[in-house]
One Martini backbone bead per residue (centre of mass of N, CA, C, O) as a GRO file, in nm:
protein
  178
    1MET     BB    1   0.082   0.044   0.031
    2ARG     BB    2   0.088   0.335  -0.145
    3PRO     BB    3   0.119   0.650  -0.167
    4ARG     BB    4  -0.009   0.919  -0.303
    5PRO     BB    5   0.146   1.187  -0.420
    6LEU     BB    6  -0.036   1.420  -0.318
    7THR     BB    7  -0.089   1.316  -0.041
    8PHE     BB    8   0.210   1.290   0.040
    9LEU     BB    9   0.291   1.589  -0.008
   10ALA     BB   10   0.087   1.711   0.190
   11LEU     BB   11   0.181   1.563   0.445
   12VAL     BB   12   0.480   1.653   0.436
   13ALA     BB   13   0.433   1.956   0.442
   14LEU     BB   14   0.296   1.957   0.717
   15GLY     BB   15   0.526   1.824   0.875
   16VAL     BB   16   0.744   2.038   0.819
   17LEU     BB   17   0.591   2.279   0.934
   18VAL     BB   18   0.558   2.169   1.224
   19GLY     BB   19   0.855   2.102   1.281
   20HIS     BB   20   0.960   2.386   1.236
   21GLN     BB   21   0.797   2.531   1.449
   22LEU     BB   22   0.892   2.364   1.690
   23ALA     BB   23   1.191   2.414   1.672
   24TYR     BB   24   1.177   2.720   1.699
   25GLY     BB   25   1.012   2.724   1.964
   26LEU     BB   26   1.223   2.557   2.141
   27VAL     BB   27   1.510   2.713   2.060
   28ALA     BB   28   1.436   2.986   1.965
   29SER     BB   29   1.478   3.317   2.120
   30HIS     BB   30   1.445   3.444   1.834
   31GLY     BB   31   1.395   3.587   1.553
   32ALA     BB   32   1.374   3.457   1.258
   33VAL     BB   33   1.532   3.449   0.957
   34GLY     BB   34   1.351   3.389   0.660
   35HIS     BB   35   1.003   3.360   0.735
   36GLY     BB   36   0.797   3.521   0.541
   37TYR     BB   37   0.678   3.267   0.368
   38LEU     BB   38   0.501   3.093   0.577
   39ALA     BB   39   0.217   3.210   0.586
   40PRO     BB   40   0.131   3.157   0.284
   41LEU     BB   41   0.202   2.856   0.296
   42ALA     BB   42   0.014   2.765   0.527
   43ALA     BB   43  -0.255   2.841   0.375
   44LEU     BB   44  -0.199   2.594   0.177
   45VAL     BB   45  -0.099   2.341   0.342
   46VAL     BB   46  -0.308   2.285   0.574
   47PRO     BB   47  -0.562   2.196   0.418
   48PHE     BB   48  -0.419   1.971   0.249
   49GLY     BB   49  -0.305   1.816   0.494
   50PHE     BB   50  -0.585   1.739   0.623
   51LEU     BB   51  -0.692   1.591   0.381
   52ALA     BB   52  -0.463   1.381   0.378
   53MET     BB   53  -0.524   1.268   0.660
   54GLY     BB   54  -0.796   1.151   0.576
   55VAL     BB   55  -0.704   0.961   0.357
   56VAL     BB   56  -0.495   0.807   0.533
   57GLY     BB   57  -0.691   0.719   0.755
   58LEU     BB   58  -0.865   0.538   0.573
   59ARG     BB   59  -0.619   0.348   0.490
   60LEU     BB   60  -0.520   0.292   0.815
   61SER     BB   61  -0.761   0.190   0.933
   62GLY     BB   62  -0.706  -0.098   1.117
   63ALA     BB   63  -0.412  -0.109   1.110
   64GLU     BB   64  -0.127  -0.236   1.156
   65VAL     BB   65   0.188  -0.152   1.235
   66ASP     BB   66   0.328  -0.296   0.986
   67ARG     BB   67   0.167  -0.095   0.784
   68ILE     BB   68   0.278   0.184   0.902
   69GLY     BB   69   0.590   0.179   0.890
   70PRO     BB   70   0.638   0.250   0.588
   71TRP     BB   71   0.500   0.521   0.598
   72TRP     BB   72   0.677   0.648   0.816
   73ALA     BB   73   0.950   0.620   0.676
   74THR     BB   74   0.878   0.784   0.425
   75VAL     BB   75   0.780   1.045   0.555
   76ALA     BB   76   1.024   1.104   0.743
   77SER     BB   77   1.255   1.109   0.533
   78THR     BB   78   1.124   1.337   0.362
   79GLN     BB   79   1.107   1.549   0.579
   80ILE     BB   80   1.406   1.572   0.631
   81ALA     BB   81   1.496   1.658   0.344
   82VAL     BB   82   1.306   1.912   0.328
   83PHE     BB   83   1.422   2.054   0.578
   84VAL     BB   84   1.716   2.082   0.481
   85VAL     BB   85   1.649   2.243   0.224
   86GLN     BB   86   1.499   2.478   0.368
   87GLU     BB   87   1.739   2.565   0.549
   88THR     BB   88   1.936   2.623   0.317
   89LEU     BB   89   1.770   2.837   0.177
   90GLU     BB   90   1.747   3.028   0.421
   91ALA     BB   91   2.051   3.075   0.451
   92ALA     BB   92   2.101   3.184   0.165
   93ALA     BB   93   1.884   3.422   0.178
   94SER     BB   94   2.032   3.552   0.453
   95GLY     BB   95   2.367   3.516   0.384
   96HIS     BB   96   2.430   3.239   0.468
   97GLY     BB   97   2.571   2.956   0.495
   98ALA     BB   98   2.517   2.618   0.485
   99GLY     BB   99   2.741   2.563   0.714
  100SER     BB  100   2.585   2.712   0.949
  101LEU     BB  101   2.378   2.495   1.035
  102VAL     BB  102   2.557   2.300   1.226
  103ALA     BB  103   2.560   2.531   1.460
  104HIS     BB  104   2.254   2.493   1.487
  105PRO     BB  105   2.016   2.350   1.696
  106VAL     BB  106   1.755   2.379   1.527
  107PHE     BB  107   1.838   2.185   1.306
  108TRP     BB  108   1.866   1.923   1.488
  109VAL     BB  109   1.584   1.936   1.606
  110GLY     BB  110   1.431   1.931   1.339
  111ILE     BB  111   1.527   1.649   1.259
  112LEU     BB  112   1.419   1.498   1.514
  113LEU     BB  113   1.109   1.587   1.474
  114GLN     BB  114   1.009   1.463   1.200
  115PRO     BB  115   0.940   1.166   1.297
  116ILE     BB  116   0.739   1.251   1.512
  117VAL     BB  117   0.544   1.400   1.340
  118ALA     BB  118   0.479   1.174   1.143
  119TRP     BB  119   0.361   0.985   1.360
  120ALA     BB  120   0.139   1.178   1.457
  121LEU     BB  121  -0.014   1.213   1.193
  122LEU     BB  122  -0.077   0.918   1.138
  123ALA     BB  123  -0.221   0.862   1.409
  124ALA     BB  124  -0.437   1.087   1.384
  125SER     BB  125  -0.563   0.984   1.126
  126ARG     BB  126  -0.643   0.700   1.230
  127ARG     BB  127  -0.795   0.773   1.497
  128SER     BB  128  -1.018   0.967   1.372
  129VAL     BB  129  -1.155   0.747   1.201
  130GLU     BB  130  -1.206   0.544   1.428
  131ALA     BB  131  -1.387   0.732   1.600
  132VAL     BB  132  -1.609   0.778   1.395
  133ARG     BB  133  -1.683   0.481   1.366
  134ALA     BB  134  -1.755   0.427   1.663
  135ARG     BB  135  -1.994   0.647   1.661
  136GLY     BB  136  -2.161   0.628   1.394
  137GLY     BB  137  -2.138   0.880   1.155
  138GLY     BB  138  -2.132   0.755   0.897
  139ASP     BB  139  -2.043   0.852   0.605
  140ILE     BB  140  -1.733   0.944   0.456
  141PRO     BB  141  -1.654   1.200   0.267
  142VAL     BB  142  -1.410   1.196  -0.004
  143VAL     BB  143  -1.173   1.394  -0.170
  144VAL     BB  144  -0.982   1.327  -0.408
  145ALA     BB  145  -0.721   1.453  -0.597
  146GLY     BB  146  -0.873   1.354  -0.874
  147GLY     BB  147  -1.205   1.419  -0.794
  148ALA     BB  148  -1.303   1.186  -0.642
  149VAL     BB  149  -1.585   1.044  -0.474
  150VAL     BB  150  -1.577   0.894  -0.159
  151THR     BB  151  -1.678   0.637   0.069
  152ALA     BB  152  -1.680   0.558   0.419
  153PRO     BB  153  -1.768   0.324   0.616
  154VAL     BB  154  -1.867   0.341   0.961
  155GLY     BB  155  -2.169   0.244   1.041
  156HIS     BB  156  -2.489   0.072   1.144
  157ASP     BB  157  -2.607   0.272   1.403
  158VAL     BB  158  -2.748   0.471   1.228
  159ARG     BB  159  -2.980   0.722   1.244
  160ARG     BB  160  -3.245   0.736   1.018
  161ARG     BB  161  -3.458   0.851   0.821
  162ASP     BB  162  -3.764   0.823   0.684
  163PRO     BB  163  -3.815   0.809   0.350
  164ALA     BB  164  -4.136   0.810   0.355
  165ALA     BB  165  -4.154   1.096   0.524
  166SER     BB  166  -4.061   1.315   0.305
  167HIS     BB  167  -4.350   1.386   0.174
  168ARG     BB  168  -4.465   1.545   0.436
  169ARG     BB  169  -4.228   1.776   0.395
  170ARG     BB  170  -4.344   2.041   0.282
  171ARG     BB  171  -4.327   2.343   0.151
  172GLY     BB  172  -4.417   2.644   0.271
  173PRO     BB  173  -4.490   2.923   0.368
  174PRO     BB  174  -4.356   3.184   0.507
  175ARG     BB  175  -4.271   3.295   0.812
  176SER     BB  176  -4.291   3.509   1.049
  177LEU     BB  177  -4.047   3.652   1.276
  178VAL     BB  178  -4.254   3.851   1.454
   0.00000   0.00000   0.00000
């Protein structure tokens, strides 16, 4: 079970963004230089990342840990690579050399956080879908990156309206609100 490319990229982008913010929040005591691009990027990455989490959650819900391990390894290693490239480009854009990265603790903390963030995103994806299924919340509609709409069956104990009763609820004239 391999991740689809757009889903994978959206999940990795969200993970790198979260790991980056955590690293700078934990280590950097001053305002970091070269992060002006993050706000507009986050506005794009976060919604697509959460959508990807839903798709991944549907694929991994009920899966054993041995099925999640390959996903985690792939997502975590890609997040580390993207984080290193991101930090290298930030250092170059701010006038520092790429070699200056190894002297900054935030770089190493960021690398260490990426696998943890990847695991947290995958676990949250899986657990949230399982929680909805356990509550019996009906089918979950999911729009896949290709544009197809699929549903995931959630539970059979969902209370549904009587379809035969729908003809009795005809729309009447509007009521006055006063």
